[in-house]
VOKELO-602357 format. One line per 8 residues: for each residue y, x, z of C-alpha. Coordinates in steps of 0.1 Angstrom, whole numbers, always signed. Layout:
BEGIN
Y,X,Z ~ ...;
This chain:
BEGIN
+370,-848,+246 ~ +337,-855,+263 ~ +353,-849,+297 ~ +380,-874,+289 ~ +355,-901,+280 ~ +335,-894,+311 ~ +366,-897,+332 ~ +375,-931,+316;
+340,-944,+323 ~ +342,-933,+359 ~ +376,-950,+362 ~ +363,-983,+348 ~ +332,-982,+369 ~ +353,-976,+401 ~ +377,-1004,+392 ~ +349,-1029,+386;
+331,-1018,+417 ~ +363,-1022,+438 ~ +368,-1057,+424 ~ +333,-1069,+428 ~ +320,-1054,+460 ~ +341,-1074,+485 ~ +329,-1107,+471 ~ +293,-1095,+467;
+294,-1081,+503 ~ +301,-1115,+519 ~ +276,-1133,+497 ~ +250,-1107,+506 ~ +258,-1108,+543 ~ +258,-1146,+545 ~ +229,-1154,+522 ~ +209,-1122,+524;
+206,-1124,+561 ~ +183,-1155,+559 ~ +151,-1160,+540 ~ +134,-1194,+542 ~ +157,-1202,+571 ~ +148,-1170,+590 ~ +169,-1140,+595 ~ +161,-1109,+575;
+163,-1073,+589 ~ +194,-1054,+578 ~ +181,-1020,+587 ~ +149,-1004,+600 ~ +164,-1001,+634 ~ +168,-1039,+636 ~ +133,-1048,+624 ~ +120,-1054,+659;
+149,-1075,+669 ~ +145,-1099,+640 ~ +112,-1116,+649 ~ +104,-1153,+643 ~ +111,-1159,+680 ~ +145,-1143,+679 ~ +174,-1167,+676 ~ +195,-1163,+644;
+227,-1159,+664 ~ +214,-1134,+690 ~ +240,-1109,+702 ~ +220,-1080,+687 ~ +220,-1097,+653 ~ +257,-1103,+655 ~ +263,-1066,+664 ~ +241,-1055,+634;
+260,-1078,+611 ~ +294,-1065,+624 ~ +282,-1029,+619 ~ +272,-1037,+584 ~ +306,-1053,+576 ~ +324,-1022,+590 ~ +301,-999,+569 ~ +309,-1019,+537;
+346,-1019,+544 ~ +345,-981,+548 ~ +328,-979,+514 ~ +355,-1000,+500 ~ +382,-977,+514 ~ +364,-948,+499 ~ +364,-965,+465 ~ +401,-972,+468;
+407,-935,+475 ~ +386,-926,+445 ~ +405,-950,+423 ~ +438,-937,+434 ~ +426,-902,+425 ~ +415,-914,+391 ~ +450,-927,+385 ~ +465,-895,+395;
+478,-907,+429 ~ +461,-887,+457 ~ +455,-905,+490 ~ +479,-898,+518 ~ +468,-866,+536 ~ +454,-866,+571 ~ +470,-843,+596 ~ +446,-816,+609;
+444,-781,+621 ~ +435,-758,+591 ~ +409,-783,+578 ~ +430,-798,+550 ~ +425,-832,+535 ~ +392,-844,+523 ~ +389,-871,+496 ~ +359,-887,+481;
+349,-878,+445 ~ +326,-898,+423 ~ +316,-923,+449 ~ +304,-898,+475 ~ +300,-914,+508 ~ +291,-901,+542 ~ +266,-927,+552 ~ +238,-919,+576;
+211,-925,+550 ~ +227,-900,+526 ~ +231,-875,+554 ~ +195,-879,+563 ~ +185,-872,+528 ~ +206,-840,+529 ~ +191,-828,+561 ~ +157,-833,+546;
+166,-806,+522 ~ +155,-820,+489 ~ +185,-841,+479 ~ +210,-828,+454 ~ +235,-856,+462 ~ +236,-860,+424 ~ +263,-833,+422 ~ +286,-854,+445;
+306,-834,+470 ~ +337,-841,+491 ~ +368,-823,+476 ~ +389,-799,+495 ~ +427,-800,+496 ~ +440,-785,+464 ~ +458,-755,+479 ~ +437,-750,+510;
+425,-714,+514 ~ +388,-708,+516 ~ +377,-680,+538 ~ +346,-659,+529 ~ +331,-631,+549 ~ +308,-605,+534 ~ +292,-574,+550 ~ +290,-546,+525;
+281,-509,+528 ~ +275,-482,+502 ~ +276,-478,+465 ~ +249,-502,+454 ~ +260,-531,+476 ~ +296,-527,+463 ~ +283,-534,+427 ~ +264,-565,+440;
+296,-578,+457 ~ +314,-576,+423 ~ +288,-599,+407 ~ +290,-623,+437 ~ +328,-624,+435 ~ +328,-630,+398 ~ +306,-661,+402 ~ +329,-674,+429;
+360,-668,+409 ~ +346,-683,+378 ~ +342,-717,+394 ~ +369,-717,+421 ~ +400,-739,+421 ~ +413,-729,+455 ~ +430,-698,+470 ~ +405,-674,+484;
+406,-650,+514 ~ +378,-625,+515 ~ +370,-608,+548 ~ +350,-577,+539 ~ +332,-559,+567 ~ +327,-526,+550 ~ +319,-489,+556 ~ +344,-463,+543;
+326,-460,+510 ~ +326,-497,+502 ~ +362,-501,+514 ~ +375,-474,+490 ~ +356,-489,+461 ~ +365,-525,+467 ~ +401,-519,+478 ~ +407,-502,+445;
+389,-528,+425 ~ +407,-558,+440 ~ +441,-539,+438 ~ +436,-533,+401 ~ +419,-566,+394 ~ +451,-584,+403 ~ +436,-619,+406 ~ +462,-645,+417;
+457,-664,+449 ~ +431,-639,+463 ~ +436,-620,+495 ~ +413,-593,+508 ~ +411,-579,+543 ~ +388,-551,+554 ~ +372,-545,+588 ~ +357,-512,+596;
+319,-516,+598 ~ +314,-481,+612 ~ +334,-491,+643 ~ +311,-520,+648 ~ +279,-500,+648 ~ +279,-496,+686 ~ +278,-534,+689 ~ +244,-537,+673;
+230,-501,+672 ~ +209,-509,+703 ~ +188,-534,+683 ~ +158,-517,+665 ~ +156,-531,+630 ~ +129,-527,+603 ~ +148,-545,+575 ~ +159,-525,+545;
+196,-535,+551 ~ +196,-512,+582 ~ +222,-515,+608 ~ +246,-533,+585 ~ +221,-562,+584 ~ +229,-570,+620 ~ +267,-572,+617 ~ +270,-610,+611;
+262,-614,+647 ~ +295,-599,+658 ~ +318,-618,+633 ~ +333,-640,+661 ~ +345,-608,+677 ~ +354,-590,+644 ~ +373,-616,+624 ~ +409,-627,+634;
+411,-648,+666 ~ +431,-675,+647 ~ +404,-679,+620 ~ +386,-712,+627 ~ +359,-713,+601 ~ +343,-690,+575 ~ +316,-690,+549 ~ +294,-659,+554;
+275,-646,+523 ~ +249,-619,+516 ~ +258,-596,+487 ~ +228,-608,+466 ~ +242,-643,+461 ~ +252,-660,+428 ~ +272,-692,+428 ~ +266,-719,+402;
+293,-742,+415 ~ +328,-743,+431 ~ +326,-728,+466 ~ +350,-755,+477 ~ +321,-779,+477 ~ +304,-758,+503 ~ +336,-754,+523 ~ +339,-792,+523;
+306,-795,+542 ~ +324,-783,+574 ~ +338,-817,+579 ~ +303,-831,+583 ~ +296,-810,+614 ~ +294,-832,+646 ~ +291,-826,+683 ~ +281,-791,+691;
+271,-781,+655 ~ +286,-747,+648 ~ +262,-732,+623 ~ +255,-745,+588 ~ +222,-731,+575 ~ +195,-738,+549 ~ +159,-739,+560 ~ +139,-708,+552;
+119,-713,+520 ~ +89,-691,+529 ~ +62,-694,+555 ~ +74,-662,+573 ~ +83,-679,+606 ~ +51,-700,+606 ~ +33,-667,+611 ~ +5,-673,+586;
+13,-649,+557 ~ -13,-623,+568 ~ -36,-615,+596 ~ -19,-607,+629 ~ +15,-616,+614 ~ +38,-622,+644 ~ +73,-633,+636 ~ +102,-639,+659;
+105,-674,+674 ~ +120,-700,+651 ~ +124,-738,+648 ~ +98,-748,+623 ~ +102,-727,+592 ~ +134,-712,+606 ~ +167,-708,+588 ~ +178,-683,+562;
+211,-665,+570 ~ +220,-655,+534 ~ +245,-684,+534 ~ +261,-694,+567 ~ +289,-718,+576 ~ +304,-706,+609 ~ +327,-726,+631 ~ +342,-696,+647;
+365,-713,+672 ~ +337,-734,+687 ~ +313,-704,+688 ~ +339,-684,+707 ~ +342,-712,+733 ~ +304,-713,+736 ~ +304,-676,+744 ~ +284,-668,+713;
+285,-630,+721 ~ +267,-635,+754 ~ +243,-661,+740 ~ +229,-640,+712 ~ +228,-608,+732 ~ +208,-623,+761 ~ +184,-639,+735 ~ +180,-606,+717;
+174,-586,+748 ~ +147,-610,+760 ~ +129,-613,+727 ~ +129,-575,+721 ~ +109,-570,+752 ~ +80,-585,+734 ~ +89,-580,+697 ~ +102,-544,+700;
+123,-547,+668 ~ +137,-572,+643 ~ +120,-575,+609 ~ +147,-596,+592 ~ +177,-582,+609 ~ +203,-608,+621 ~ +182,-637,+608 ~ +156,-631,+635;
+182,-633,+663 ~ +199,-663,+648 ~ +166,-681,+647 ~ +157,-672,+682 ~ +190,-686,+695 ~ +185,-718,+674 ~ +150,-722,+688 ~ +165,-726,+722;
+196,-745,+711 ~ +187,-767,+681 ~ +219,-787,+685 ~ +239,-757,+671 ~ +227,-763,+636 ~ +238,-785,+608 ~ +211,-782,+582 ~ +225,-776,+547;
+207,-790,+517 ~ +184,-764,+503 ~ +203,-761,+470 ~ +230,-742,+489 ~ +206,-713,+493 ~ +177,-712,+468 ~ +158,-682,+480 ~ +139,-662,+455;
+121,-641,+481 ~ +85,-630,+482 ~ +61,-659,+491 ~ +90,-683,+483 ~ +86,-721,+483 ~ +120,-726,+466 ~ +104,-745,+437 ~ +98,-774,+461;
+135,-775,+469 ~ +148,-789,+436 ~ +137,-812,+408 ~ +159,-797,+381 ~ +177,-764,+378 ~ +209,-783,+372 ~ +208,-793,+408 ~ +213,-758,+421;
+244,-745,+438 ~ +236,-710,+451 ~ +209,-686,+440 ~ +199,-660,+466 ~ +180,-629,+454 ~ +167,-620,+488 ~ +136,-602,+478 ~ +136,-564,+477;
+123,-569,+441 ~ +155,-588,+432 ~ +153,-599,+396 ~ +116,-592,+393 ~ +107,-619,+418 ~ +81,-646,+407 ~ +93,-681,+401 ~ +87,-705,+373;
+124,-707,+366 ~ +131,-670,+371 ~ +143,-666,+335 ~ +170,-692,+341 ~ +180,-676,+374 ~ +181,-642,+358 ~ +202,-653,+329 ~ +227,-670,+353;
+229,-637,+372 ~ +233,-616,+341 ~ +260,-639,+328 ~ +282,-630,+357 ~ +270,-594,+358 ~ +283,-588,+322 ~ +312,-613,+323 ~ +346,-599,+314;
+364,-599,+348 ~ +398,-598,+331 ~ +393,-635,+322 ~ +392,-644,+359 ~ +429,-634,+363 ~ +440,-670,+359 ~ +467,-686,+379 ~ +461,-715,+403;
+489,-738,+391 ~ +507,-760,+417 ~ +498,-738,+447 ~ +525,-717,+465 ~ +520,-680,+461 ~ +504,-663,+491 ~ +508,-627,+500 ~ +476,-617,+482;
+464,-584,+468 ~ +478,-592,+433 ~ +512,-607,+442 ~ +535,-577,+449 ~ +520,-556,+421 ~ +521,-585,+397 ~ +559,-591,+403 ~ +566,-555,+397;
+546,-555,+366 ~ +563,-586,+352 ~ +597,-570,+359 ~ +588,-539,+340 ~ +574,-558,+311 ~ +604,-581,+309 ~ +626,-550,+304 ~ +607,-541,+272;
+620,-553,+238 ~ +592,-573,+221 ~ +609,-568,+187 ~ +605,-530,+191 ~ +579,-518,+165 ~ +564,-496,+192 ~ +563,-524,+218 ~ +525,-523,+221;
+525,-486,+228 ~ +552,-490,+255 ~ +534,-520,+270 ~ +502,-500,+274 ~ +519,-478,+300 ~ +522,-507,+323 ~ +488,-522,+318 ~ +468,-524,+350;
+432,-517,+342 ~ +405,-530,+366 ~ +388,-499,+381 ~ +355,-496,+399 ~ +352,-462,+416 ~ +319,-445,+422 ~ +298,-469,+402 ~ +267,-450,+411;
+256,-433,+443 ~ +276,-401,+450 ~ +270,-373,+474 ~ +291,-341,+478 ~ +290,-314,+505 ~ +322,-293,+505 ~ +316,-256,+499 ~ +322,-235,+530;
+344,-210,+512 ~ +369,-236,+498 ~ +364,-224,+462 ~ +347,-254,+448 ~ +356,-267,+413 ~ +351,-302,+399 ~ +347,-307,+361 ~ +370,-336,+351;
+365,-356,+318 ~ +367,-391,+303 ~ +346,-409,+278 ~ +337,-442,+262 ~ +304,-457,+252 ~ +301,-436,+220 ~ +300,-403,+240 ~ +274,-414,+265;
+248,-390,+250 ~ +268,-360,+262 ~ +262,-367,+299 ~ +228,-352,+302 ~ +237,-320,+283 ~ +268,-315,+305 ~ +248,-320,+336 ~ +224,-293,+324;
+253,-268,+317 ~ +274,-275,+348 ~ +257,-276,+382 ~ +288,-283,+402 ~ +305,-316,+410 ~ +318,-337,+381 ~ +343,-366,+381 ~ +341,-389,+350;
+362,-419,+340 ~ +343,-442,+317 ~ +362,-467,+295 ~ +338,-496,+292 ~ +336,-534,+290 ~ +317,-552,+317 ~ +287,-555,+294 ~ +288,-518,+285;
+290,-509,+322 ~ +256,-525,+327 ~ +243,-507,+296 ~ +255,-475,+311 ~ +239,-484,+345 ~ +205,-489,+328 ~ +209,-457,+308 ~ +217,-437,+339;
+189,-452,+360 ~ +165,-444,+332 ~ +175,-407,+330 ~ +158,-382,+352 ~ +186,-358,+346 ~ +214,-381,+357 ~ +194,-396,+386 ~ +187,-361,+398;
+224,-354,+402 ~ +242,-370,+431 ~ +274,-350,+428 ~ +287,-368,+397 ~ +313,-395,+403 ~ +313,-422,+377 ~ +344,-443,+377 ~ +345,-473,+355;
+379,-483,+340 ~ +374,-516,+323 ~ +386,-522,+287 ~ +419,-540,+282 ~ +444,-538,+254 ~ +441,-523,+219 ~ +445,-485,+227 ~ +423,-460,+244;
+442,-451,+276 ~ +431,-415,+275 ~ +456,-402,+301 ~ +451,-430,+325 ~ +414,-422,+324 ~ +421,-385,+331 ~ +443,-395,+360 ~ +416,-417,+375;
+391,-389,+372 ~ +413,-362,+387 ~ +426,-384,+416 ~ +391,-388,+429 ~ +378,-352,+431 ~ +369,-338,+465 ~ +373,-301,+457 ~ +404,-280,+460;
+402,-271,+422 ~ +394,-288,+390 ~ +384,-279,+355 ~ +403,-302,+331 ~ +378,-306,+302 ~ +367,-332,+276 ~ +334,-349,+273 ~ +325,-335,+239;
+326,-298,+252 ~ +296,-280,+267 ~ +306,-253,+292 ~ +288,-220,+290 ~ +258,-216,+313 ~ +270,-202,+347 ~ +306,-212,+341 ~ +307,-231,+375;
+300,-200,+395 ~ +322,-178,+373 ~ +352,-201,+379 ~ +346,-201,+417 ~ +348,-163,+417 ~ +379,-163,+394 ~ +396,-187,+418 ~ +393,-160,+445;
+401,-131,+422 ~ +433,-147,+409 ~ +443,-162,+443 ~ +448,-197,+430 ~ +451,-210,+465 ~ +485,-193,+469 ~ +499,-191,+434 ~ +507,-215,+405;
+482,-205,+379 ~ +463,-224,+352 ~ +431,-205,+342 ~ +423,-210,+305 ~ +387,-214,+294 ~ +387,-205,+256 ~ +375,-232,+234 ~ +352,-229,+203;
+334,-254,+181 ~ +304,-258,+159 ~ +299,-280,+129 ~ +261,-281,+135 ~ +244,-309,+155 ~ +216,-286,+164 ~ +229,-254,+180 ~ +211,-226,+199;
+237,-224,+226 ~ +249,-188,+232 ~ +239,-174,+265 ~ +265,-146,+267 ~ +299,-136,+253 ~ +282,-111,+231 ~ +259,-137,+215 ~ +289,-160,+210;
+309,-132,+192 ~ +279,-126,+169 ~ +277,-163,+160 ~ +315,-163,+155 ~ +311,-134,+130 ~ +283,-152,+112 ~ +303,-184,+108 ~ +280,-205,+131;
+309,-209,+155 ~ +347,-212,+150 ~ +377,-211,+173 ~ +385,-247,+182 ~ +404,-267,+155 ~ +408,-235,+135 ~ +406,-256,+103 ~ +429,-285,+112;
+452,-277,+142 ~ +455,-240,+147 ~ +486,-243,+169 ~ +467,-262,+196 ~ +449,-230,+208 ~ +465,-201,+190 ~ +484,-189,+221 ~ +450,-182,+237;
+450,-151,+215 ~ +413,-151,+205 ~ +416,-116,+189 ~ +426,-102,+223 ~ +399,-122,+240 ~ +371,-106,+219 ~ +376,-72,+237 ~ +392,-83,+270;
+374,-75,+302 ~ +400,-86,+326 ~ +421,-118,+328 ~ +453,-117,+308 ~ +485,-138,+307 ~ +497,-158,+277 ~ +530,-176,+271 ~ +535,-213,+264;
+541,-222,+228 ~ +548,-255,+210 ~ +517,-278,+208 ~ +497,-256,+231 ~ +468,-277,+246 ~ +442,-254,+262 ~ +415,-265,+288 ~ +425,-252,+322;
+414,-248,+358 ~ +441,-257,+383 ~ +446,-268,+419 ~ +441,-304,+426 ~ +478,-309,+434 ~ +488,-303,+398 ~ +509,-330,+380 ~ +492,-360,+365;
+490,-368,+328 ~ +518,-389,+312 ~ +505,-424,+307 ~ +528,-432,+278 ~ +504,-413,+255 ~ +475,-434,+245 ~ +448,-431,+218 ~ +452,-399,+197;
+479,-373,+199 ~ +501,-354,+223 ~ +481,-364,+254 ~ +471,-329,+265 ~ +501,-312,+249 ~ +525,-331,+272 ~ +505,-322,+303 ~ +505,-284,+295;
+542,-286,+288 ~ +548,-301,+322 ~ +526,-273,+338 ~ +548,-248,+321 ~ +580,-266,+333 ~ +567,-263,+368 ~ +563,-226,+363 ~ +525,-223,+361;
+512,-190,+348 ~ +486,-193,+320 ~ +458,-169,+325 ~ +430,-165,+300 ~ +395,-158,+315 ~ +378,-130,+295 ~ +342,-140,+301 ~ +345,-178,+300;
+340,-201,+270 ~ +332,-237,+261 ~ +319,-252,+228 ~ +329,-285,+212 ~ +300,-304,+198 ~ +303,-324,+165 ~ +306,-362,+165 ~ +319,-390,+144;
+357,-395,+144 ~ +370,-417,+171 ~ +386,-451,+163 ~ +420,-438,+175 ~ +421,-407,+153 ~ +412,-429,+124 ~ +442,-452,+132 ~ +464,-421,+135;
+454,-409,+101 ~ +456,-442,+83 ~ +485,-460,+100 ~ +520,-447,+94 ~ +536,-468,+121 ~ +511,-453,+146 ~ +524,-418,+137 ~ +561,-429,+138;
+556,-444,+173 ~ +538,-413,+185 ~ +568,-392,+174 ~ +592,-416,+191 ~ +572,-414,+224 ~ +571,-376,+221 ~ +610,-374,+218 ~ +614,-398,+248;
+590,-376,+268 ~ +611,-345,+260 ~ +643,-363,+270 ~ +626,-372,+304 ~ +616,-336,+308 ~ +652,-325,+303 ~ +664,-349,+330 ~ +637,-337,+354;
+638,-300,+348 ~ +673,-295,+335 ~ +683,-264,+315 ~ +648,-249,+316 ~ +635,-278,+296 ~ +657,-271,+266 ~ +633,-245,+253 ~ +608,-273,+245;
+633,-289,+221 ~ +641,-256,+205 ~ +604,-247,+201 ~ +597,-281,+184 ~ +626,-276,+160 ~ +613,-241,+151 ~ +576,-251,+147;
């Protein structure tokens, strides 16, 4: 309601202004040009011309008067365009190459006096910015490498998506790690009107590797220099952003600044907000050459077409080679070289208002850039200290950043109405998804269960740093599991019990993902392990997508074998090495086998974990331990034959039986879990059934074991126990799965139906 009122006030103000200004203009020009019979100066440039000895009708005065008339007429035209916008009639578009149509919002003009205020760097333009054509695509380039930078990019992208009203095309110059992470993220994010292209940063290293660089960004901090060569030849302009940027406004406002470039201006930059380039920060501080304070390259507007015509590649290379003879290396990566080029060619720069890059660096003078935090457009965390930087408004900036850090990214999947669909990341997948969903019957009592199978969950792979060196003997095994926030406490214990690689899928909200990050970074155990892959699957829908999570975890292992476990089990000490030896002993590389690790459980929260099979058998006899689910679901593990296991010294084979759900070690090429099963019930049973249908042998390992640790019941098992419809739908899905098995595996699958009827 408040927005409507404001809109009406703007409309009335514009209408009155449009009616009154023409009359007032001529009164002003006629009467205001004389005072006591003498001409009065119309602008500072005319002050010398209007002396008492100058005739009132001199040619210079007439020229000034005519210029002022033209200026006021241009303001009137601007107001008419604004008024037509307020009435819902956009002005006729101008024809142009890729630049779109620019209109004037809220009385924004382009007068020289206003421009001068912008260049001075301390004007907020009162929030007034030229608009961009509604469906014009805005191009954004970001250099991103590694796991941590990929997380930063997500926060930056969230802040851009939150405010945007235009299609976006992201150009990501990424290493192989960042490309894998971000390609998966954008594919599963499915944001309409967003396109993403990747450019191999590793292939560009040779272009800049000859430049010694002391900056913490390393070689990737120099790659903005080669964007004219890297980005498509038909791309005319692009906004270039650092990963540590947060937007507080629509990026279209920044894109609109391109139309203010004149002459040979090809770079839009904000002045550096520290004294770095003045060279007075400490004794013997010798920075690269720069124009005054220099410019910060965290936000750059690049006119690529003009830069190419100017032979930008040759320009920056010659400058870098010359300066490196004396400077020996760069301290601030690409920023030093940009500034050295600008020092020699000041005409290249259009100076952006400082609020387009408020720099929270060490020794920052950013507080002098703005009068009020509401003026700010872009926050740049360009200090190595990031959120711990000193600034009187740092809490405001930090809260803004944390808002997007923990913001539910699913809410950003909103359509841009009125714009034709472009071939973006989300389009093809979205059409397929809509088709699949349209085929479901919404009146079906199990509709929500069926729908879950087609839900696309936003997925962030390798949320933390990951390192893995393949074993030379090709026997390596990855532990695979999934968890939610309420099982987080198991991570440290599992890492202590299993020294091999681990692949985990975590089902979390955006806010919980940040809680997990803080938890992990505060844990010496977790930070000491780099061979654990943490893959965040973001929450959506009302069911826990247990089999989707398992599939995400198993798809991203890098070993030939995997141990399919659950997060609430602790493997015996030394199980990792034992499994690797068993892989060789049972020739898993050349046979279809599923090695079973027998499962036990304790009802005690404090347990002296058995260090050997003999100790476990003793605890089993004393009632400290039990075979898993002995009290409630005997069928799940009965085929393991625990009685035989007690005395076994060699692996032995067991046959599949109904409801069998052991924990197994298999090759990485085994079938995935069936996604139709969500929440509690039949998720592992269906997978083991399919292994049997594909003629896997089930082999029990005689000296392996794992123990289930007690915990509160999950939300899904509570729903299963209390909700009859939940159980009915699970039974329906189970029957449909068995029918699918019959179609896929034919006569051999009939035994599953028979076994069910006899169980």
